[in-house]
N, C-alpha and C positions, 0 to 999 in steps of 0.2 A: 527873263531867257526861261525861265523852266516852262509856262506858260506857252511860250512859241516855240517849246520842242512838241507839248502833247500837240496844241493843233494844229503843225503843222509836220509831221514827222517823216515828211520827205528831203526836210531839210537837217542837214546836218553837220559836225566840227560848227556849228556857229558862237561865236568867241564875242563880244564887241571890242574894235579898236580903238575907237572911243568914244565912249560913253559920253554926253552931252548931261544927257536926262532920263529918267527912267524910260521916256520913250522916245528917247533922242538922240540919237549916235550913228558913228560907223561900227557896219557891223561887218563880215567877213561869213561863209560858209560855204557849205558845196551843198549838192543834190541828190537825191535816185530817183529823179525823179524817169520818168518811161524815153527810148530813145526817142528824138536825138537832142531832147536835152538831160538824158542821165550823165552825173556826176565831173558838172561845170563847176568851175572856182566862183566865185560871188566875190566879189567888193561893192557895199552897198552904202546906203544912205538911209537910214528909217528913220520915219518921224510917225507918231501917231497920238489919239485921243482917248482917253478912258472916258467912262461910262460907269460909274460906282453903281446907281441906281440900278442902270438893268443890267448890270453886268454883263457888261460889252466892250469892245475898243474896234476905233475904225486904225487903220495905219498905212502910211505910202512910204511903199520903198524907188528907190531911183538907182541907176549902179554907179557907184565913184571909180573912174578908169586912172592908171600909172599915174604917176607923178602930180594928181590932181591932192588939192590941200582940203584938210574938213578940218575946222576949228586949230586949227597948227599942229595936224598928224597929215604928214604926206602919204598916201596911197602909193607902197611901194609895187615894184616892176612881176608881173606876171609870170611862176614860177611852171615852165609844163613840164620838166622833169620823171615829172610820176603821170604824163600822157594826156594829163587834164587840160582842155579847153573853156577860155574863160565865159561867160553867159552876160550877157547884154541885158539889163531891166531898162525900158524906158522909164512905162509908169505902172509899178505895182501896185495895185491895191485888195487891201486884205478888210473883208470885216466879220469878227468876232462875237 
């Protein structure tokens, strides 16, 4: 988690909602990217592979939607009381 906060500082309030392994799980966060992406709620499935020899990792993220089940955990309904809008990630690829 700390590595992600350092490598992708635009994402904040990142938290594991359901951690399956160190590189796979259901996460929640917000982002501070420029408009029109700014301050969106994101519930997403995150999975990746660590390459210890080359000190790198590759990961894929996809949105999870309200009511979806992820390893027995249910994604909650979106709360827009703070005026935030959900962001949909079809396929997010990251290489570090």
